[in-house]
MDTraj code that builds the backbone (N, CA, C; nanometers):
import mdtraj as md
import numpy as np

residues = "MET VAL GLN TRP THR ASP PHE GLU ARG GLN THR ILE GLN SER ILE PHE GLY LYS MET ASP TYR ASP ASP VAL GLY PRO ALA ALA LEU SER ARG CYS LEU ILE VAL TYR PRO TRP THR GLN ARG TYR PHE GLY ASN PHE GLY ASN LEU SER ASN ALA ALA ALA ILE GLN GLY ASN PRO LYS VAL ALA ALA HIS GLY LYS THR VAL LEU GLN GLY LEU VAL LEU ALA VAL LYS ASN MET ASP ASP ILE LYS ALA THR PHE THR GLU LEU SER VAL LEU HIS SER GLU LYS LEU ARG VAL ASP PRO ASP ASN PHE ARG VAL LEU ALA ASP VAL LEU THR ILE VAL ILE ALA ALA LYS PHE GLY ALA SER PHE THR PRO GLU ILE GLN ALA THR TRP GLN LYS PHE MET LYS VAL VAL VAL ALA ALA MET GLY SER ARG TYR PHE".split()
xyz = np.array([
    [7.3506, 6.4229, 18.2737],
    [7.4820, 6.3643, 18.2526],
    [7.5764, 6.4695, 18.1951],
    [7.6976, 6.4667, 18.2392],
    [7.7992, 6.5623, 18.1951],
    [7.8568, 6.5171, 18.0615],
    [7.8740, 6.6122, 17.9752],
    [7.9389, 6.5850, 17.8471],
    [8.0855, 6.6258, 17.8557],
    [8.1729, 6.5371, 17.8135],
    [8.3168, 6.5637, 17.8158],
    [8.3694, 6.5670, 17.6735],
    [8.4483, 6.6684, 17.6420],
    [8.5137, 6.6731, 17.5116],
    [8.6375, 6.5836, 17.5172],
    [8.6908, 6.5528, 17.4013],
    [8.8148, 6.4745, 17.3974],
    [8.9268, 6.5494, 17.4698],
    [8.9330, 6.6823, 17.4501],
    [9.0343, 6.7630, 17.5186],
    [9.0208, 6.7496, 17.6700],
    [8.8984, 6.7575, 17.7198],
    [8.8768, 6.7480, 17.8644],
    [8.9175, 6.6116, 17.9185],
    [8.8785, 6.5070, 17.8492],
    [8.9164, 6.3712, 17.8931],
    [9.0683, 6.3559, 17.8957],
    [9.1320, 6.3983, 17.7890],
    [9.2774, 6.3870, 17.7798],
    [9.3459, 6.4721, 17.8858],
    [9.2927, 6.5891, 17.9108],
    [9.3508, 6.6788, 18.0107],
    [9.3443, 6.6175, 18.1501],
    [9.2292, 6.5668, 18.1874],
    [9.2137, 6.5067, 18.3208],
    [9.3051, 6.3850, 18.3334],
    [9.3082, 6.3006, 18.2313],
    [9.3957, 6.1832, 18.2358],
    [9.5423, 6.2242, 18.2435],
    [9.5780, 6.3299, 18.1741],
    [9.7161, 6.3784, 18.1763],
    [9.7543, 6.4306, 18.3143],
    [9.6661, 6.5058, 18.3775],
    [9.6944, 6.5574, 18.5118],
    [9.7207, 6.4412, 18.6072],
    [9.6339, 6.3415, 18.6029],
    [9.6513, 6.2283, 18.6942],
    [9.7735, 6.1447, 18.6575],
    [9.8095, 6.1427, 18.5314],
    [9.9285, 6.0700, 18.4890],
    [10.0571, 6.1342, 18.5368],
    [10.0534, 6.2659, 18.5563],
    [10.1724, 6.3402, 18.5983],
    [10.1775, 6.3650, 18.7490],
    [10.0688, 6.3386, 18.8166],
    [10.0578, 6.3729, 18.9577],
    [10.1360, 6.2752, 19.0457],
    [10.2055, 6.3291, 19.1434],
    [10.2738, 6.2484, 19.2446],
    [10.1778, 6.2339, 19.3628],
    [10.1094, 6.1209, 19.3706],
    [10.0069, 6.0983, 19.4724],
    [10.0634, 6.1083, 19.6137],
    [10.1862, 6.0646, 19.6314],
    [10.2488, 6.0678, 19.7640],
    [10.2789, 6.2099, 19.8095],
    [10.2802, 6.3027, 19.7182],
    [10.3074, 6.4416, 19.7498],
    [10.1778, 6.5238, 19.7500],
    [10.1018, 6.5154, 19.6429],
    [9.9843, 6.6006, 19.6247],
    [9.8729, 6.5683, 19.7243],
    [9.8413, 6.4412, 19.7448],
    [9.7333, 6.4043, 19.8368],
    [9.7577, 6.4524, 19.9788],
    [9.8721, 6.4176, 20.0372],
    [9.9015, 6.4665, 20.1726],
    [9.9091, 6.6198, 20.1805],
    [9.9660, 6.6831, 20.0781],
    [9.9773, 6.8295, 20.0800],
    [9.8390, 6.8941, 20.0773],
    [9.7487, 6.8402, 19.9960],
    [9.6144, 6.8984, 19.9856],
    [9.5357, 6.8797, 20.1155],
    [9.5357, 6.7592, 20.1696],
    [9.4593, 6.7373, 20.2924],
    [9.5191, 6.8154, 20.4084],
    [9.6504, 6.8200, 20.4182],
    [9.7157, 6.8987, 20.5237],
    [9.6768, 7.0449, 20.5140],
    [9.6848, 7.0990, 20.3942],
    [9.6499, 7.2402, 20.3738],
    [9.5046, 7.2650, 20.4117],
    [9.4174, 7.1748, 20.3744],
    [9.2757, 7.1882, 20.4075],
    [9.2554, 7.1930, 20.5587],
    [9.3203, 7.1029, 20.6301],
    [9.3059, 7.0967, 20.7755],
    [9.3661, 7.2185, 20.8454],
    [9.4674, 7.2772, 20.7852],
    [9.5320, 7.3947, 20.8433],
    [9.4521, 7.5218, 20.8126],
    [9.4165, 7.5399, 20.6868],
    [9.3476, 7.6620, 20.6442],
    [9.2027, 7.6649, 20.6928],
    [9.1402, 7.5497, 20.6982],
    [9.0004, 7.5380, 20.7411],
    [8.9957, 7.4461, 20.8636],
    [9.0358, 7.4954, 20.9794],
    [9.0522, 7.4092, 21.0965],
    [8.9262, 7.3363, 21.1407],
    [8.8079, 7.3879, 21.1077],
    [8.6858, 7.3170, 21.1460],
    [8.6746, 7.1811, 21.0766],
    [8.7471, 7.1623, 20.9665],
    [8.7429, 7.0315, 20.8996],
    [8.8123, 6.9236, 20.9821],
    [8.8909, 6.9625, 21.0809],
    [8.9607, 6.8664, 21.1658],
    [8.8642, 6.7811, 21.2475],
    [8.7431, 6.8291, 21.2692],
    [8.6486, 6.7562, 21.3545],
    [8.6159, 6.6175, 21.3005],
    [8.6384, 6.5954, 21.1736],
    [8.6106, 6.4640, 21.1139],
    [8.7286, 6.3679, 21.1275],
    [8.8362, 6.4146, 21.1837],
    [8.9584, 6.3357, 21.1918],
    [9.0070, 6.3206, 21.3355],
    [8.9149, 6.3103, 21.4280],
    [8.9476, 6.3001, 21.5697],
    [9.0342, 6.1802, 21.6047],
    [9.0272, 6.0758, 21.5244],
    [9.1067, 5.9555, 21.5520],
    [9.2444, 5.9595, 21.4839],
    [9.2813, 6.0754, 21.4296],
    [9.4093, 6.0872, 21.3598],
    [9.5230, 6.1300, 21.4519],
    [9.4938, 6.1552, 21.5773],
    [9.5993, 6.1955, 21.6699],
    [9.6215, 6.3449, 21.6694],
    [9.7464, 6.3844, 21.6832],
    [9.7831, 6.5246, 21.7009],
    [9.7587, 6.6065, 21.5737],
    [9.6647, 6.6993, 21.5837],
    [9.6379, 6.7948, 21.4766],
    [9.6420, 6.9371, 21.5332],
    [9.7262, 6.9573, 21.6339],
    [9.7250, 7.0820, 21.7108],
    [9.7861, 7.2021, 21.6403],
    [9.8702, 7.1786, 21.5397],
    [9.9325, 7.2896, 21.4677],
    [9.9746, 7.2423, 21.3291],
    [10.0204, 7.3356, 21.2473],
    [10.0560, 7.3034, 21.1090],
    [10.1628, 7.1945, 21.0996],
    [10.2658, 7.2037, 21.1819],
    [10.3732, 7.1038, 21.1770],
    [10.3212, 6.9648, 21.2139],
    [10.2355, 6.9593, 21.3142],
    [10.1794, 6.8299, 21.3557],
    [10.0935, 6.7703, 21.2441],
    [10.0144, 6.8542, 21.1799],
    [9.9279, 6.8068, 21.0712],
    [10.0126, 6.7595, 20.9535],
    [10.1108, 6.8387, 20.9146],
    [10.1944, 6.8041, 20.7998],
    [10.2803, 6.6808, 20.8251],
    [10.3115, 6.6523, 20.9492],
    [10.3911, 6.5349, 20.9823],
    [10.3087, 6.4146, 21.0241],
    [10.1777, 6.4266, 21.0199],
    [10.0903, 6.3198, 21.0678],
    [10.0749, 6.2109, 20.9609],
    [10.1180, 6.0877, 20.9892],
    [10.1104, 5.9812, 20.8894],
    [9.9667, 5.9436, 20.8501],
    [9.8723, 5.9624, 20.9414],
    [9.7325, 5.9317, 20.9081],
    [9.6755, 6.0352, 20.8112],
    [9.7147, 6.1596, 20.8268],
    [9.6731, 6.2639, 20.7327],
    [9.7311, 6.2328, 20.5953],
    [9.8591, 6.1984, 20.5912],
    [9.9242, 6.1659, 20.4638],
    [9.8564, 6.0471, 20.3972],
    [9.8289, 5.9445, 20.4723],
    [9.7656, 5.8249, 20.4163],
    [9.6259, 5.8561, 20.3625],
    [9.5501, 5.9355, 20.4377],
    [9.4147, 5.9676, 20.3915],
    [9.4196, 6.0592, 20.2686],
    [9.5179, 6.1465, 20.2617],
    [9.5350, 6.2298, 20.1423],
    [9.5573, 6.1444, 20.0183],
    [9.6366, 6.0406, 20.0316],
    [9.6586, 5.9480, 19.9198],
    [9.5298, 5.8732, 19.8864],
    [9.4538, 5.8357, 19.9883],
    [9.3269, 5.7658, 19.9679],
    [9.2293, 5.8527, 19.8890],
    [9.2253, 5.9804, 19.9224],
    [9.1378, 6.0728, 19.8495],
    [9.1749, 6.0743, 19.7014],
    [9.3029, 6.0819, 19.6722],
    [9.3448, 6.0834, 19.5317],
    [9.3131, 5.9521, 19.4618],
    [9.3270, 5.8407, 19.5320],
    [9.2903, 5.7120, 19.4721],
    [9.1405, 5.7086, 19.4409],
    [9.0607, 5.7719, 19.5256],
    [8.9176, 5.7832, 19.4974],
    [8.8921, 5.8647, 19.3723],
    [8.9710, 5.9690, 19.3537],
    [8.9555, 6.0501, 19.2330],
    [8.9954, 5.9735, 19.1080],
    [9.0887, 5.8798, 19.1220],
    [9.1257, 5.7957, 19.0080],
    [9.0031, 5.7158, 18.9607],
    [8.9190, 5.6730, 19.0541],
    [8.7945, 5.6046, 19.0160],
    [8.7074, 5.6951, 18.9306],
    [8.7034, 5.8215, 18.9649],
    [8.6253, 5.9168, 18.8857],
    [8.6834, 5.9308, 18.7451],
    [8.8160, 5.9342, 18.7347],
    [8.8813, 5.9450, 18.6043],
    [8.8466, 5.8233, 18.5186],
    [8.8461, 5.7073, 18.5801],
    [8.8170, 5.5836, 18.5066],
    [8.6692, 5.5706, 18.4707],
    [8.5856, 5.6493, 18.5362],
    [8.4403, 5.6403, 18.5150],
    [8.3801, 5.7779, 18.4896],
    [8.4435, 5.8545, 18.4037],
    [8.4014, 5.9923, 18.3820],
    [8.2585, 6.0040, 18.3286],
    [8.2086, 5.9012, 18.2662],
    [8.0733, 5.9081, 18.2116],
    [7.9657, 5.8847, 18.3160],
    [8.0023, 5.8390, 18.4346],
    [7.9032, 5.8199, 18.5409],
    [7.9688, 5.8298, 18.6785],
    [8.0227, 5.9458, 18.7049],
    [8.0899, 5.9701, 18.8330],
    [7.9905, 5.9588, 18.9486],
    [7.8696, 6.0050, 18.9271],
    [7.7697, 6.0007, 19.0338],
    [7.7463, 5.8576, 19.0805],
    [7.7261, 5.7658, 18.9896],
    [7.7049, 5.6252, 19.0273],
    [7.8305, 5.5659, 19.0889],
    [7.9458, 5.6035, 19.0367],
    [8.0731, 5.5537, 19.0886],
    [8.0916, 5.5915, 19.2347],
    [8.0437, 5.7085, 19.2738],
    [8.0629, 5.7585, 19.4094],
    [7.9419, 5.7392, 19.5001],
    [7.8453, 5.6613, 19.4582],
    [7.7256, 5.6418, 19.5403],
    [7.7608, 5.5904, 19.6793],
    [7.8407, 5.4850, 19.6877],
    [7.8769, 5.4287, 19.8186],
    [7.9533, 5.5285, 19.9042],
    [8.0467, 5.6009, 19.8430],
    [8.1225, 5.7012, 19.9183],
    [8.0317, 5.8133, 19.9670],
    [7.9370, 5.8523, 19.8849],
    [7.8441, 5.9564, 19.9254],
    [7.7585, 5.9104, 20.0427],
    [7.7102, 5.7873, 20.0361],
    [7.6309, 5.7320, 20.1465],
    [7.7151, 5.7257, 20.2733],
    [7.8368, 5.6759, 20.2631],
    [7.9260, 5.6674, 20.3789],
    [7.9458, 5.8047, 20.4430],
    [7.9784, 5.9044, 20.3610],
    [8.0074, 6.0374, 20.4142],
    [7.8826, 6.1086, 20.4659],
    [7.7676, 6.0800, 20.4067],
    [7.6458, 6.1492, 20.4513],
    [7.5801, 6.0802, 20.5701],
    [7.5693, 5.9476, 20.5662],
    [7.4924, 5.8771, 20.6673],
    [7.5747, 5.8283, 20.7862],
    [7.6954, 5.7845, 20.7615],
    [7.7761, 5.7325, 20.8716],
    [7.8697, 5.8383, 20.9295],
    [7.9471, 5.9020, 20.8433],
    [8.0461, 5.9984, 20.8900],
    [7.9857, 6.1368, 20.9144],
    [7.8763, 6.1641, 20.8511],
    [7.8048, 6.2923, 20.8646],
    [7.8949, 6.4135, 20.8369],
    [7.9654, 6.4038, 20.7271],
    [8.0534, 6.5116, 20.6838],
    [7.9687, 6.6202, 20.6182],
    [7.9915, 6.7433, 20.6569],
    [7.9244, 6.8565, 20.5931],
    [7.9635, 6.8549, 20.4447],
    [7.8673, 6.8498, 20.3529],
    [7.9012, 6.8379, 20.2111],
    [7.9796, 6.9569, 20.1560],
    [7.9751, 7.0715, 20.2226],
    [8.0548, 7.1849, 20.1767],
    [8.2042, 7.1565, 20.1881],
    [8.2409, 7.0623, 20.2739],
    [8.3826, 7.0274, 20.2877],
    [8.4390, 6.9637, 20.1607],
    [8.3546, 6.9011, 20.0793],
    [8.4029, 6.8449, 19.9525],
    [8.4465, 6.9583, 19.8594],
    [8.3693, 7.0660, 19.8583],
    [8.4049, 7.1820, 19.7766],
    [8.5329, 7.2466, 19.8282],
    [8.5430, 7.2583, 19.9597],
    [8.6629, 7.3173, 20.0200],
    [8.7863, 7.2353, 19.9823],
    [8.7780, 7.1046, 19.9958],
    [8.8926, 7.0204, 19.9612],
    [8.9236, 7.0284, 19.8118],
    [8.8213, 7.0362, 19.7292],
    [8.8435, 7.0503, 19.5844],
    [8.9179, 7.1802, 19.5538],
    [8.8791, 7.2876, 19.6206],
    [8.9477, 7.4154, 19.5996],
    [9.0932, 7.4084, 19.6441],
    [9.1163, 7.3466, 19.7585],
    [9.2533, 7.3340, 19.8085],
    [9.3360, 7.2451, 19.7159],
    [9.2769, 7.1381, 19.6693],
    [9.3472, 7.0491, 19.5762],
    [9.3847, 7.1242, 19.4479],
    [9.2970, 7.2099, 19.4019],
    [9.3261, 7.2917, 19.2836],
    [9.4466, 7.3811, 19.3088],
    [9.4532, 7.4411, 19.4253],
    [9.5664, 7.5277, 19.4600],
    [9.6961, 7.4481, 19.4631],
    [9.6925, 7.3307, 19.5247],
    [9.8133, 7.2476, 19.5339],
    [9.8597, 7.2043, 19.3955],
    [9.7660, 7.1621, 19.3120],
    [9.8028, 7.1188, 19.1769],
    [9.8568, 7.2360, 19.0955],
    [9.7944, 7.3509, 19.1071],
    [9.8434, 7.4694, 19.0351],
    [9.9861, 7.5026, 19.0776],
    [10.0139, 7.4926, 19.2060],
    [10.1487, 7.5210, 19.2544],
    [10.2488, 7.4175, 19.2033],
    [10.2093, 7.2917, 19.1998],
    [10.3001, 7.1851, 19.1551],
    [10.3256, 7.1925, 19.0049],
    [10.2213, 7.2239, 18.9273],
    [10.2337, 7.2213, 18.7811],
    [10.2829, 7.3539, 18.7232],
    [10.2720, 7.4595, 18.8014],
    [10.3225, 7.5891, 18.7564],
    [10.2545, 7.6387, 18.6299],
    [10.3352, 7.6947, 18.5403],
    [10.2839, 7.7571, 18.4179],
    [10.2108, 7.6586, 18.3267],
    [10.2387, 7.5290, 18.3424],
    [10.1703, 7.4318, 18.2564],
    [10.0233, 7.4126, 18.2962],
    [9.9851, 7.4651, 18.4123],
    [9.8451, 7.4605, 18.4564],
    [9.7774, 7.5865, 18.4026],
    [9.7554, 7.5862, 18.2723],
    [9.7014, 7.7020, 18.2014],
    [9.5554, 7.7258, 18.2401],
    [9.5017, 7.8428, 18.2077],
    [9.3597, 7.8672, 18.2363],
    [9.2668, 7.7626, 18.1728],
    [9.2986, 7.7161, 18.0528],
    [9.2154, 7.6141, 17.9874],
    [9.2202, 7.4821, 18.0640],
    [9.3381, 7.4465, 18.1098],
    [9.3524, 7.3234, 18.1879],
    [9.2840, 7.3398, 18.3229],
    [9.2983, 7.4560, 18.3848],
    [9.2312, 7.4796, 18.5114],
    [9.0796, 7.4725, 18.4950],
    [9.0261, 7.5281, 18.3875],
    [8.8819, 7.5239, 18.3646],
    [8.8339, 7.3790, 18.3541],
    [8.9098, 7.2964, 18.2847],
    [8.8749, 7.1548, 18.2728],
    [8.8839, 7.0864, 18.4089],
    [8.9921, 7.1130, 18.4824],
    [9.0097, 7.0541, 18.6151],
    [8.8933, 7.0919, 18.7061],
    [8.8567, 7.2195, 18.7045],
    [8.7497, 7.2651, 18.7924],
    [8.6143, 7.2063, 18.7518],
    [8.5928, 7.1842, 18.6247],
    [8.4703, 7.1166, 18.5795],
    [8.4675, 6.9748, 18.6363],
    [8.5800, 6.9059, 18.6267],
    [8.5907, 6.7705, 18.6796],
    [8.5627, 6.7689, 18.8296],
    [8.6256, 6.8603, 18.9020],
    [8.6068, 6.8639, 19.0469],
    [8.4635, 6.9003, 19.0841],
    [8.4004, 6.9868, 19.0066],
    [8.2609, 7.0228, 19.0333],
    [8.1717, 6.8996, 19.0206],
    [8.1977, 6.8163, 18.9212],
    [8.1203, 6.6935, 18.9029],
    [8.1458, 6.5979, 19.0197],
    [8.2702, 6.5858, 19.0630],
    [8.3039, 6.4997, 19.1764],
    [8.2350, 6.5497, 19.3038],
    [8.2424, 6.6783, 19.3289],
    [8.1794, 6.7361, 19.4486],
    [8.0288, 6.7111, 19.4462],
    [7.9670, 6.7296, 19.3312],
    [7.8219, 6.7042, 19.3200],
    [7.7909, 6.5569, 19.3454],
    [7.8735, 6.4695, 19.2947],
    [7.8533, 6.3249, 19.3161],
    [7.8686, 6.2892, 19.4641],
    [7.9693, 6.3464, 19.5280],
    [7.9901, 6.3184, 19.6707],
    [7.8743, 6.3713, 19.7553],
    [7.8122, 6.4776, 19.7112],
    [7.7010, 6.5353, 19.7862],
    [7.5643, 6.4831, 19.7440],
    [7.5620, 6.3937, 19.6495],
    [7.4338, 6.3509, 19.5918],
    [7.3417, 6.2781, 19.6883],
    [7.3930, 6.2145, 19.7886],
    [7.3087, 6.1387, 19.8827],
    [7.2634, 6.2225, 20.0018],
    [7.2972, 6.3484, 20.0012],
    [7.2565, 6.4371, 20.1100],
    [7.1167, 6.4926, 20.0887],
    [7.0663, 6.4829, 19.9665],
    [6.9386, 6.5472, 19.9355],
    [6.8286, 6.4477, 19.9159],
])
top = md.Topology()
chain = top.add_chain()
for i, resn in enumerate(residues, 1):
    res = top.add_residue(resn, chain, resSeq=i)
    for name in ("N", "CA", "C"):
        top.add_atom(name, md.element.get_by_symbol(name[0]), res)
traj = md.Trajectory(xyz[None], top)
């Protein structure tokens, strides 16, 4: 089980309290699909993903980006047992969707970049370290049903 300090809990809650889900979620998923084009194979039913403009303007990409962030809100609300919180999502992604678990890490890295760009100087190294710890726990939870 992961141990969280009061600073870490407050930091994660603060990031999510300041985050614009309608902006950050779509931006992160779009960037992921553009920078790592092989991740597009999981979104065949999303329509046109032929270029950056198509991906960034795709309403299904935007909606799923928001969905991803809403899933992360569940992790924030259940920081003491993220693995159990994400059991169903892990099963869905591993057994039904067959998503390569490395894609969770890729999306976490891209989300970190988007948040750093949005928050600017206020995304200090200490805050980034806490954010990355949180994302590492989420990625491990999402991949937990693969093994």
